[in-house]
ZAMARGU-4260 file (C-alpha; in steps of 0.2 Angstrom, whole numbers, plus 5000, padded with zeros to 4 digits):
<rodrens>
0) 4967/5014/5173 | 4956/4998/5171 | 4941/5010/5169 | 4948/5017/5153 | 4948/5000/5144
5) 4934/4999/5132 | 4937/4983/5123 | 4947/4967/5126 | 4950/4952/5115 | 4937/4939/5120
10) 4944/4924/5110 | 4927/4922/5100 | 4936/4926/5084 | 4952/4917/5080 | 4964/4930/5074
15) 4977/4928/5060 | 4990/4936/5070 | 4990/4922/5083 | 4991/4909/5068 | 5006/4919/5061
20) 5014/4920/5078 | 5013/4901/5080 | 5020/4899/5062 | 5034/4911/5065 | 5039/4902/5081
25) 5040/4885/5072 | 5052/4893/5060 | 5063/4903/5072 | 5061/4895/5089 | 5056/4911/5097
30) 5039/4911/5104 | 5030/4928/5107 | 5020/4927/5123 | 5011/4944/5120 | 5009/4957/5107
35) 5023/4967/5114 | 5035/4952/5112 | 5030/4950/5094 | 5032/4969/5091 | 5049/4968/5099
40) 5054/4953/5088 | 5048/4963/5073 | 5059/4978/5076 | 5074/4969/5084 | 5075/4956/5069
45) 5066/4966/5055 | 5074/4954/5041 | 5067/4939/5050 | 5050/4947/5053 | 5047/4954/5035
50) 5054/4938/5027 | 5041/4929/5037 | 5027/4941/5031 | 5033/4939/5013 | 5032/4920/5014
55) 5016/4918/5025 | 5005/4929/5014 | 5012/4920/4998 | 5021/4935/4990 | 5036/4923/4986
60) 5045/4909/4992 | 5057/4908/5008 | 5071/4921/5007 | 5086/4920/5019 | 5087/4933/5032
65) 5103/4940/5026 | 5095/4943/5009 | 5079/4952/5015 | 5087/4968/5021 | 5106/4968/5017
70) 5107/4987/5019 | 5097/4994/5033 | 5103/5012/5033 | 5091/5026/5031 | 5088/5033/5018
75) 5094/5020/5006 | 5088/5004/5014 | 5088/4989/5002 | 5074/4977/5003 | 5073/4959/4995
80) 5085/4965/4981 | 5085/4948/4972 | 5066/4945/4972 | 5053/4950/4959 | 5034/4951/4960
85) 5019/4962/4954 | 5007/4970/4966 | 4992/4967/4954 | 4996/4949/4953 | 4996/4948/4972
90) 4979/4957/4973 | 4971/4947/4959 | 4977/4930/4967 | 4964/4934/4981 | 4968/4918/4991
95) 4952/4909/4997 | 4941/4917/4984 | 4932/4908/4970 | 4930/4915/4953 | 4912/4918/4956
100) 4914/4926/4973 | 4911/4945/4975 | 4927/4955/4976 | 4921/4972/4974 | 4904/4980/4979
105) 4901/4997/4973 | 4890/5011/4979 | 4888/5029/4972 | 4878/5045/4972 | 4879/5045/4953
110) 4873/5027/4948 | 4865/5011/4955 | 4874/4999/4966 | 4882/4984/4958 | 4895/4970/4962
115) 4910/4962/4952 | 4915/4944/4955 | 4934/4940/4955 | 4932/4933/4937 | 4924/4950/4932
120) 4937/4960/4940 | 4951/4950/4931 | 4942/4952/4914 | 4940/4971/4916 | 4959/4972/4921
125) 4963/4961/4905 | 4953/4973/4894 | 4961/4989/4901 | 4979/4981/4901 | 4976/4977/4882
130) 4971/4995/4879 | 4986/5002/4888 | 4998/4991/4878 | 4989/4996/4862 | 4992/5014/4866
135) 5010/5011/4867 | 5012/5011/4886 | 5024/5000/4896 | 5036/4999/4910 | 5039/5015/4919
140) 5026/5025/4910 | 5014/5036/4920 | 4995/5032/4920 | 4985/5046/4927 | 4967/5045/4933
145) 4956/5060/4938 | 4943/5048/4942 | 4930/5043/4956 | 4931/5029/4968 | 4923/5016/4957
150) 4928/4998/4952 | 4933/5005/4935 | 4947/5015/4943 | 4952/5001/4953 | 4953/4990/4938
155) 4964/5003/4929 | 4976/5004/4944 | 4978/4985/4943 | 4980/4985/4924 | 4993/4999/4925
160) 5003/4989/4938 | 5001/4973/4928 | 5012/4981/4914 | 5024/4989/4926 | 5017/5006/4923
165) 5016/5019/4937 | 4998/5024/4943 | 4993/5040/4950 | 4976/5047/4954 | 4967/5063/4959
170) 4949/5064/4966 | 4936/5072/4954 | 4933/5085/4968 | 4950/5092/4964 | 4949/5108/4953
175) 4959/5110/4938 | 4973/5119/4947 | 4975/5106/4960 | 4976/5092/4947 | 4988/5102/4936
180) 5000/5105/4951 | 5001/5086/4954 | 5001/5079/4937 | 5012/5091/4927 | 5026/5086/4939
185) 5025/5067/4934 | 5022/5069/4915 | 5008/5056/4912 | 5008/5047/4895 | 4989/5044/4896
190) 4976/5053/4906 | 4959/5046/4911 | 4946/5059/4916 | 4928/5058/4922 | 4915/5070/4914
195) 4907/5074/4931 | 4899/5066/4946 | 4885/5069/4959 | 4889/5073/4977 | 4873/5070/4987
200) 4860/5078/4976 | 4871/5090/4967 | 4877/5087/4949 | 4894/5093/4945 | 4901/5094/4928
205) 4920/5094/4924 | 4919/5099/4906 | 4928/5116/4908 | 4941/5109/4920 | 4945/5094/4908
210) 4949/5107/4895 | 4961/5116/4906 | 4970/5101/4912 | 4972/5093/4895 | 4979/5110/4888
215) 4992/5110/4903 | 4999/5093/4901 | 5009/5093/4886 | 5016/5075/4886 | 4999/5066/4887
220) 4998/5055/4871 | 4980/5050/4874 | 4965/5055/4884 | 4951/5044/4889 | 4934/5050/4896
225) 4924/5039/4908 | 4906/5045/4905 | 4900/5044/4923 | 4888/5058/4923 | 4885/5055/4905
230) 4882/5074/4901 | 4889/5073/4883 | 4907/5078/4888 | 4919/5067/4879 | 4937/5071/4877
235) 4948/5059/4867 | 4942/5041/4868 | 4927/5034/4877 | 4931/5023/4891 | 4919/5009/4884
240) 4929/5009/4868 | 4946/5009/4877 | 4942/4996/4889 | 4934/4984/4876 | 4950/4978/4869
245) 4953/4959/4869 | 4968/4953/4879 | 4975/4940/4891 | 4978/4944/4909 | 4997/4943/4912
250) 5009/4952/4924 | 5026/4960/4921 | 5038/4953/4935 | 5047/4968/4942 | 5060/4971/4956
255) 5054/4974/4974 | 5058/4993/4972 | 5050/4995/4955 | 5038/5011/4956 | 5020/5006/4958
260) 5010/5022/4964 | 5014/5041/4964 | 5005/5049/4979 | 5006/5067/4983 | 5010/5076/4999
265) 4999/5090/5006 | 5008/5104/4998 | 5010/5114/5014 | 5026/5122/5009 | 5025/5122/4990
270) 5019/5111/4976 | 5014/5094/4982 | 5028/5082/4983 | 5026/5067/4971 | 5030/5052/4982
275) 5035/5036/4974 | 5029/5019/4981 | 5035/5002/4976 | 5027/4986/4971 | 5036/4976/4985
280) 5034/4989/4998 | 5015/4991/4996 | 5011/4973/4994 | 5021/4968/5009 | 5016/4982/5021
285) 4998/4981/5016 | 4998/4962/5018 | 5004/4964/5036 | 4992/4978/5040 | 4976/4970/5033
290) 4980/4952/5039 | 4989/4954/5056 | 4981/4971/5062 | 4964/4972/5054 | 4962/4953/5054
295) 4955/4952/5037 | 4953/4936/5027 | 4942/4928/5013 | 4926/4930/5023 | 4928/4949/5026
300) 4922/4964/5016 | 4933/4979/5019 | 4926/4997/5018 | 4936/5012/5021 | 4927/5029/5016
305) 4939/5038/5004 | 4942/5046/4988 | 4955/5043/4975 | 4965/5058/4981 | 4969/5050/4998
310) 4981/5036/5002 | 4967/5026/5010 | 4961/5022/4993 | 4977/5014/4989 | 4977/5005/5006
315) 4959/4999/5003 | 4964/4993/4985 | 4977/4980/4993 | 4964/4971/5004 | 4962/4956/4992
320) 4980/4951/4995 | 4974/4943/5011 | 4958/4937/5002 | 4946/4951/5008 | 4933/4959/4997
325) 4932/4978/4996 | 4917/4990/4996 | 4919/5006/4986 | 4908/5022/4988 | 4908/5038/4978
330) 4898/5052/4985 | 4893/5062/5000 | 4897/5054/5017 | 4879/5056/5024 | 4880/5053/5043
335) 4865/5041/5042 | 4866/5034/5025 | 4884/5028/5027 | 4879/5017/5041 | 4865/5009/5031
340) 4877/5006/5017 | 4888/4997/5030 | 4873/4985/5033 | 4868/4983/5015 | 4886/4980/5009
345) 4889/4966/5022 | 4905/4976/5028 | 4914/4967/5042 | 4927/4981/5044 | 4922/5000/5042
350) 4935/5013/5041 | 4932/5032/5041 | 4939/5048/5048 | 4939/5055/5065 | 4929/5071/5060
355) 4916/5060/5052 | 4913/5050/5068 | 4913/5066/5078 | 4901/5074/5066 | 4889/5059/5068
360) 4891/5061/5087 | 4887/5080/5087 | 4871/5077/5076 | 4865/5064/5088 | 4866/5050/5076
365) 4865/5033/5084 | 4871/5021/5070 | 4866/5005/5080 | 4848/5010/5079 | 4849/5014/5061
370) 4857/4998/5054 | 4861/4981/5058 | 4880/4982/5062 | 4882/4965/5070 | 4894/4959/5056
375) 4907/4973/5060 | 4922/4966/5069 | 4932/4982/5066 | 4930/5000/5065 | 4944/5011/5059
380) 4947/5030/5062 | 4961/5040/5054 | 4964/5057/5047 | 4965/5066/5064 | 4967/5061/5082
385) 4951/5054/5088 | 4947/5062/5105 | 4941/5052/5120 | 4923/5057/5117 | 4924/5049/5100
390) 4929/5032/5108 | 4914/5033/5120 | 4903/5037/5105 | 4909/5022/5096 | 4906/5010/5110
395) 4890/5018/5116 | 4881/5021/5099 | 4889/5011/5086 | 4895/4994/5093 | 4900/4987/5110
400) 4909/4972/5102 | 4919/4979/5087 | 4937/4983/5090 | 4940/5002/5087 | 4957/5005/5079
405) 4962/5023/5079 | 4976/5023/5066 | 4990/5035/5062 | 5001/5035/5047 | 5002/5045/5031
410) 5004/5046/5013 | 5023/5046/5015 | 5022/5027/5019 | 5005/5023/5013 | 5000/5015/5029
415) 4997/5016/5047 | 5012/5013/5059 | 5002/5017/5076 | 4985/5008/5077 | 4978/4993/5084
420) 4979/4974/5084 | 4966/4960/5088 | 4976/4954/5103 | 4977/4972/5111 | 4965/4981/5122
425) 4957/4997/5117 | 4960/5011/5129 | 4950/5027/5129 | 4958/5041/5119 | 4974/5030/5114
430) 4980/5022/5099 | 4981/5004/5105 | 4999/4999/5099 | 5014/5003/5089 | 5012/4992/5073
435) 5022/4977/5069 | 5038/4981/5060 | 5037/5000/5064 | 5050/5005/5077 | 5041/5021/5082
440) 5049/5032/5096 | 5046/5049/5104 | 5061/5060/5102 | 5065/5076/5111 | 5075/5090/5103
445) 5091/5081/5106 | 5086/5064/5099 | 5083/5055/5115 | 5068/5043/5117 | 5057/5042/5132
450) 5041/5033/5137 | 5027/5044/5145 | 5034/5060/5138 | 5027/5069/5122 | 5040/5071/5108
455) 5043/5071/5090 | 5036/5055/5081 | 5051/5046/5073 | 5054/5029/5065 | 5072/5023/5069
460) 5072/5008/5058 | 5068/5006/5040 | 5050/5000/5034 | 5047/4992/5017 | 5034/5005/5012
465) 5046/5020/5015 | 5046/5029/4998 | 5058/5024/4984 | 5060/5042/4983 | 5052/5058/4976
470) 5048/5060/4958 | 5061/5070/4949 | 5073/5071/4964 | 5087/5063/4955 | 5100/5063/4969
475) 5088/5062/4984 | 5091/5079/4991 | 5073/5084/4993 | 5069/5066/5000 | 5082/5068/5013
480) 5077/5086/5017 | 5059/5080/5019 | 5061/5066/5031 | 5079/5065/5038 | 5086/5082/5041
485) 5079/5084/5059 | 5088/5068/5065 | 5100/5061/5052 | 5097/5043/5048 | 5080/5043/5057
490) 5063/5046/5049 | 5055/5061/5056 | 5036/5061/5053 | 5030/5078/5059 | 5018/5072/5073
495) 5018/5074/5092 | 5017/5057/5101 | 5017/5051/5118 | 5021/5032/5120 | 5013/5025/5136
500) 5021/5012/5148 | 5008/4998/5141 | 5013/5001/5123 | 4999/5012/5117 | 5001/5030/5111
505) 4993/5047/5111 | 4995/5058/5096 | 4991/5076/5098 | 4992/5082/5081 | 5003/5086/5066
510) 5016/5098/5065 | 5011/5104/5048 | 4994/5111/5043 | 4987/5098/5031 | 4968/5101/5027
515) 4958/5084/5026 | 4940/5085/5024 | 4929/5071/5018 | 4943/5061/5012 | 4950/5076/5001
520) 4967/5080/5007 | 4973/5098/5003 | 4988/5108/5007 | 4989/5126/5013 | 5001/5131/4999
525) 4988/5126/4986 | 4974/5135/4996 | 4984/5151/4997 | 4988/5151/4978 | 4970/5152/4974
530) 4964/5164/4988 | 4978/5176/4986 | 4975/5177/4968 | 4959/5187/4971 | 4958/5206/4970
535) 4956/5212/4987 | 4966/5199/4997 | 4983/5205/5003 | 4986/5189/5013 | 4977/5174/5021
540) 4979/5160/5033 | 4968/5144/5034 | 4966/5133/5049 | 4956/5117/5051 | 4950/5113/5068
545) 4949/5094/5067 | 4938/5090/5082 | 4924/5102/5076 | 4928/5099/5057 | 4928/5118/5055
550) 4938/5126/5042 | 4942/5144/5045 | 4950/5156/5033 | 4958/5172/5040 | 4959/5186/5027
555) 4970/5202/5027 | 4961/5213/5015 | 4970/5225/5004 | 4960/5239/5012 | 4958/5239/5030
560) 4941/5231/5035 | 4928/5240/5046 | 4918/5228/5056 | 4917/5213/5045 | 4923/5206/5028
565) 4915/5213/5012 | 4901/5202/5007 | 4906/5202/4989 | 4924/5197/4993 | 4918/5183/5004
570) 4907/5177/4990 | 4921/5177/4977 | 4933/5168/4989 | 4921/5154/4992 | 4917/5153/4973
575) 4935/5152/4968 | 4939/5138/4981 | 4924/5128/4976 | 4929/5129/4957 | 4948/5128/4958
580) 4951/5117/4973 | 4937/5107/4981 | 4919/5110/4986 | 4923/5101/5002 | 4936/5115/5006
585) 4924/5129/5005 | 4927/5137/5022 | 4914/5137/5036 | 4920/5154/5042 | 4929/5169/5034
590) 4936/5182/5046 | 4945/5198/5042 | 4960/5202/5052 | 4972/5217/5052 | 4988/5206/5049
595) 4992/5188/5045 | 5006/5183/5057 | 5022/5177/5050 | 5039/5172/5057 | 5055/5182/5053
600) 5058/5171/5039 | 5041/5173/5031 | 5032/5157/5036 | 5014/5158/5041 | 5009/5152/5058
605) 4996/5140/5054 | 5000/5128/5068 | 5002/5141/5082 | 4986/5149/5077 | 4977/5132/5077
610) 4983/5129/5094 | 4978/5146/5100 | 4960/5143/5093 | 4960/5127/5102 | 4963/5135/5119
615) 4982/5135/5121 | 4989/5151/5130 | 4997/5163/5117 | 5014/5162/5126 | 5015/5143/5124
620) 5011/5143/5105 | 5025/5153/5099 | 5039/5165/5105 | 5035/5183/5101 | 5053/5186/5096
625) 5051/5174/5081 | 5037/5185/5074 | 5040/5198/5060 | 5026/5208/5069 | 5025/5203/5087
630) 5007/5211/5088 | 5000/5201/5073 | 4995/5186/5084 | 4986/5196/5097 | 4969/5198/5087
635) 4968/5179/5087 | 4966/5177/5105 | 4947/5174/5109 | 4943/5178/5091 | 4930/5164/5089
640) 4921/5170/5105 | 4917/5188/5098
</rodrens>
């Protein structure tokens, strides 16, 4: 309905997507009259489209269409097999930026605000690059950073990429167990750690955790400590010594599919999967998203609140490929302070999570009264579906003129594939469009696509940023099982989606149970490993209610509870989660139940319980015949009202 349209393109800002469409038409003879026409071209002729993005954003010279995507089967699509590049070189080219222009502006709860020019960033990368080479690292070696979202970590990622090494990071909020679970799989040659950090007013030391992690990672040749909190903790070399080596800035030219990043899945069904992303896939996909969808360029400052443990950090890191500067922030996402930061930083695009926006709304925060947000032309929301009330809040309380882009994607592709574009209206409660080059469809159980009907979100044609594979998965078996088992040859993402007749989409949630709070992404398997190691806990189940940003843990005690959970056990659960996983995942509520519901095959029912708590009828969330104990779910009906 027209009344649901909250924003329409007004033509005041010339969008790069229009310039690209004209440029593309001159080369192909096919002119797109609308966004939908351009999307259809991008999915009907993917080689022509991606070859155009490659050339338009200066990643390389013209590539014939038959050499862009010679093999399109999934998995195993082959992209730009004859081309070479380096992601770090593309980022540090920063088109439209002078050496003296600010390219990174940094905010933190731990230290004062500062900015780096493009020349300063290049110099920092050169020093770190020299340090890595001096330490004996080279192509294919893993560089691991347990570091905060600061420019130094950014420079380290660029330096690692410049020599063809593979970069991986964990947020400092991750406890020792979470870090070990991730890094032990990928066997880093060098480990960068931070001694601690401040979160709001709280000072958090990582001294004991560092010792545990270093002891658990046998293959690490060198450890380097970034003295951020500066509490006297130094393991191995000091950052200042390591980064001071003299060296030239140079770049290893690598094939399109050469590993760049290792990102980690949520760990819902076991250890987090180590997902391998490539130089070419990340550079090409992020150029498309930042330039064509977010409409970023040399005059923009891009800020997406994240930690180094969330793919949005890697996404933010690519913005200079289209000439934009980035804003980094390490600290607590204060519902008022973050909006003042937007003003102070000069951000023109601010990205955050749906739970943060809803938390601001629920607390009665009116950002437009707190700060001058007139420079914002875009507001991004991801991490969970943004409810219709969140759309209203953005346009009533934040900005009536900025385009809201509710974005859905994932770590698996390190991007969003359903979101918004500068030439597409914003409709209340809907993701505005399917992203260019993303052939997203809604499948029923038989693999049939339909418009206007909820189904499984699938991608039926390859995208460049689909993973090269999973680390250690030599024959690709785990990769195929993770994404292609449900519908052979089709990427199945694990979301429920409805695609509307005007090309927008509604996503009702994930079919897994990932926990994402404040930019720290955590899987339930990791959560259970910690909680269920405690004496007194027989079983547990964790649910995150996204709209309320409420984390609830259900505990099946070893002894039958009376009316409530034992206070000592509750305290021990919270303390263990804070110490070993993340302080942001300390539960809001812990409830004792007689039995944790499981399927006949032993799987916990996180998603059915979540739907039940959100008001779905019990007979719709799961078939009782699938339960090991058909009565185990009964206690969850109305449990939050008691």
